[in-house]
C-alpha positions as CSV (number, residue, x, y, z in Angstrom):
1,S,-30.9,-10.2,-79.8
2,Y,-32.4,-6.9,-81.2
3,P,-31.7,-5.2,-77.7
4,I,-27.7,-6.2,-77.5
5,N,-27.3,-5.2,-81.2
6,K,-28.6,-1.8,-79.9
7,D,-26.8,-1.4,-77.4
8,Y,-23.9,-2.3,-79.2
9,F,-24.2,0.4,-81.8
10,A,-24.9,2.9,-79.2
11,F,-21.6,1.7,-77.7
12,L,-19.6,2.1,-80.9
13,S,-20.6,5.6,-80.8
14,L,-19.4,6.7,-77.7
15,P,-15.8,8.5,-78.1
16,G,-12.8,6.3,-77.1
17,H,-14.9,3.2,-77.5
18,D,-11.9,1.7,-80.1
19,E,-9.0,1.8,-77.5
20,L,-11.4,-0.3,-75.4
21,L,-11.7,-3.0,-78.3
22,K,-8.2,-2.7,-79.6
23,K,-7.5,-5.7,-77.1
24,K,-9.4,-9.0,-76.4
25,F,-8.7,-8.9,-72.7
26,H,-8.5,-5.9,-70.3
27,F,-7.6,-6.1,-66.6
28,F,-8.9,-3.5,-64.4
29,N,-7.6,-2.8,-60.7
30,H,-10.6,-1.3,-59.9
31,I,-14.4,-0.7,-60.7
32,V,-17.0,2.1,-61.0
33,P,-20.4,0.6,-60.5
34,I,-22.4,3.2,-62.7
35,S,-25.6,3.6,-65.1
36,M,-24.8,3.6,-68.3
37,P,-27.2,7.0,-68.9
38,D,-25.2,8.3,-66.4
39,F,-22.2,7.1,-67.8
40,T,-22.7,8.2,-71.1
41,R,-23.5,12.0,-69.8
42,K,-20.4,12.0,-68.1
43,L,-18.8,11.3,-71.4
44,R,-20.5,14.0,-73.0
45,H,-18.4,16.5,-70.8
46,Q,-15.2,14.4,-70.6
47,P,-14.8,12.5,-74.1
48,K,-11.3,11.1,-73.6
49,L,-12.9,9.6,-70.5
50,I,-12.3,5.9,-71.7
51,S,-8.7,6.5,-72.3
52,K,-8.5,8.2,-68.9
53,L,-10.4,5.2,-67.4
54,L,-8.0,2.8,-69.5
55,K,-4.8,4.2,-68.2
56,N,-5.7,4.2,-64.8
57,K,-7.0,1.0,-65.0
58,I,-10.1,1.6,-63.9
59,G,-13.5,-0.8,-65.6
60,V,-17.1,0.4,-65.2
61,V,-19.7,-1.9,-64.9
62,T,-23.2,-1.0,-65.5
63,D,-25.2,-3.9,-63.8
64,H,-28.1,-3.0,-61.3
65,E,-26.3,-5.2,-58.5
66,Y,-23.0,-4.9,-57.6
67,P,-21.3,-7.0,-54.9
68,R,-19.3,-5.7,-51.8
69,S,-15.3,-5.8,-53.1
70,P,-12.7,-3.5,-52.2
71,I,-12.1,-2.8,-55.6
72,Y,-15.3,-1.2,-55.8
73,L,-14.7,2.9,-56.4
74,R,-17.8,5.5,-55.8
75,K,-18.9,6.7,-59.2
76,D,-18.0,10.5,-58.5
77,V,-14.5,9.5,-58.9
78,L,-15.0,10.1,-62.5
79,D,-15.6,14.0,-62.0
80,K,-12.3,14.0,-60.4
81,I,-10.4,11.7,-62.9
82,E,-7.7,14.2,-63.6
83,D,-6.4,14.2,-59.9
84,I,-7.2,10.5,-58.9
85,D,-4.1,8.5,-58.1
86,L,-4.9,5.2,-57.3
87,H,-1.5,3.9,-56.5
88,N,-2.5,1.3,-59.1
89,P,0.5,-1.5,-58.8
90,R,1.7,-2.9,-62.5
91,T,-0.2,-5.7,-63.4
92,D,1.0,-8.1,-65.2
93,L,-1.6,-10.2,-67.1
94,N,-1.1,-13.2,-68.7
95,V,-4.0,-15.0,-70.6
96,Q,-3.8,-17.9,-72.3
97,V,-6.5,-19.3,-74.5
98,I,-7.1,-23.4,-73.7
99,Q,-10.0,-23.9,-75.8
100,Y,-12.2,-22.2,-78.3
101,K,-15.3,-22.9,-79.5
102,A,-18.6,-21.2,-80.5
103,N,-20.4,-21.3,-77.2
104,S,-17.0,-21.3,-74.5
105,I,-13.9,-20.3,-74.2
106,R,-11.4,-21.6,-71.6
107,L,-8.2,-19.6,-70.6
108,Q,-5.6,-20.2,-68.0
109,V,-5.4,-16.3,-66.5
110,T,-2.4,-15.1,-63.9
111,T,-2.3,-12.2,-62.4
112,E,-0.5,-10.5,-59.1
113,H,-3.8,-8.6,-58.1
114,A,-7.3,-8.6,-57.5
115,G,-9.4,-7.3,-60.3
116,L,-12.0,-7.1,-63.5
117,L,-11.1,-9.2,-66.2
118,T,-12.9,-8.1,-69.5
119,Y,-13.4,-10.5,-72.3
120,T,-14.3,-7.8,-75.4
121,D,-16.8,-9.8,-76.5
122,T,-20.3,-9.0,-76.4
123,W,-22.4,-9.6,-73.1
124,D,-25.8,-11.4,-72.8
125,E,-27.5,-13.1,-69.9
126,G,-27.0,-16.5,-71.2
127,W,-23.6,-15.9,-70.7
128,H,-22.0,-17.7,-67.5
129,A,-18.1,-17.9,-66.0
130,K,-16.6,-20.5,-63.8
131,I,-13.0,-19.9,-62.1
132,N,-11.0,-22.8,-60.8
133,G,-14.6,-24.7,-61.9
134,I,-16.9,-22.2,-59.3
135,P,-19.4,-20.8,-61.0
136,V,-19.2,-16.6,-60.5
137,P,-21.4,-13.8,-61.7
138,V,-20.6,-12.5,-65.2
139,L,-20.8,-8.4,-65.0
140,R,-21.6,-6.1,-67.7
141,I,-18.7,-4.2,-68.4
142,F,-19.6,-0.6,-70.5
143,K,-22.9,-2.1,-70.9
144,I,-21.9,-4.7,-73.7
145,L,-19.2,-6.8,-72.6
146,K,-18.6,-9.6,-70.1
147,G,-16.1,-9.4,-67.3
148,I,-15.7,-11.0,-63.9
149,E,-14.3,-10.3,-60.5
150,L,-10.7,-12.2,-60.5
151,P,-8.7,-12.9,-57.3
152,P,-4.8,-12.8,-57.8
153,G,-3.1,-16.1,-58.7
154,T,-3.3,-18.0,-61.6
155,H,-6.7,-19.7,-62.2
156,E,-8.6,-21.7,-65.2
157,I,-11.6,-19.4,-66.3
158,E,-14.7,-20.6,-68.5
159,F,-16.9,-18.4,-70.2
160,Y,-19.8,-20.3,-71.7
161,F,-23.1,-19.8,-73.2
162,R,-26.1,-22.1,-72.0
163,N,-29.5,-20.4,-72.7
164,W,-33.4,-21.4,-71.9
165,V,-34.3,-21.0,-75.9
166,L,-31.0,-22.8,-77.0
167,I,-31.6,-25.8,-74.9
168,S,-35.5,-25.5,-75.7
169,F,-34.8,-25.6,-79.5
170,L,-32.3,-29.1,-78.9
171,I,-35.0,-30.6,-76.8
172,M,-37.4,-29.9,-79.7
173,N,-35.4,-31.1,-82.6
174,G,-34.5,-34.1,-80.2
175,T,-38.1,-35.3,-79.7
176,F,-39.0,-34.8,-83.5
177,F,-36.1,-36.9,-84.4
178,V,-37.2,-39.6,-82.1
179,V,-41.3,-39.7,-83.3
180,F,-39.7,-39.1,-86.8
181,F,-37.8,-42.6,-86.6
182,I,-40.2,-44.7,-84.5
183,T,-43.0,-43.3,-87.0
184,A,-41.1,-44.4,-90.1
185,G,-40.0,-47.7,-88.3
186,K,-43.5,-48.8,-87.7
187,F,-44.5,-47.5,-91.4
188,I,-41.6,-49.6,-93.2
189,L,-42.6,-52.4,-90.4
190,S,-46.0,-52.3,-91.7
191,V,-45.2,-52.1,-95.4
192,R,-42.9,-55.4,-95.3
193,P,-45.6,-58.2,-94.3
194,A,-48.3,-56.7,-96.8
195,R,-45.7,-57.1,-99.8
196,R,-45.0,-61.1,-98.7
197,A,-48.6,-61.6,-98.6
């Protein structure tokens, strides 16, 4: 959709975006909730901010509502990121892709600590996620990426796309084909007796 493309191209203009996109999955030990305009302003003053965030394992969530969780930091941490010492434990993230389709991906993910699993694929409100079969909110990471809060342990993660526009389209097509085949069947049955007479 147009707004996502616009956001995506705006993201590509941010300094350090290429470092974030080098990997398909990131795991952040901490999250900073901040609006994208505020984050962009901070980037203007600190062009290496994304590099520092990656080094300190801090993700940026740009949703309007933030769940309460101990991994969230206050947004003023971005002003003093040079001096920050979060004692981040080394996180060995193990991600195995179990199944990949156009509108879904299933993963087995193992991590020792709670944090934010980020999938560097474009966010859209039609994306949903499950951890071990239980639905969880999909967060908007750096405005255009998607991610989920993940507890420690080994989990089966599924990201899948469900959109009412897509479902409506499928229902309309299904209805069209049913009506078409019923109409065609009636027409063929009405023509056959006429030939015999």
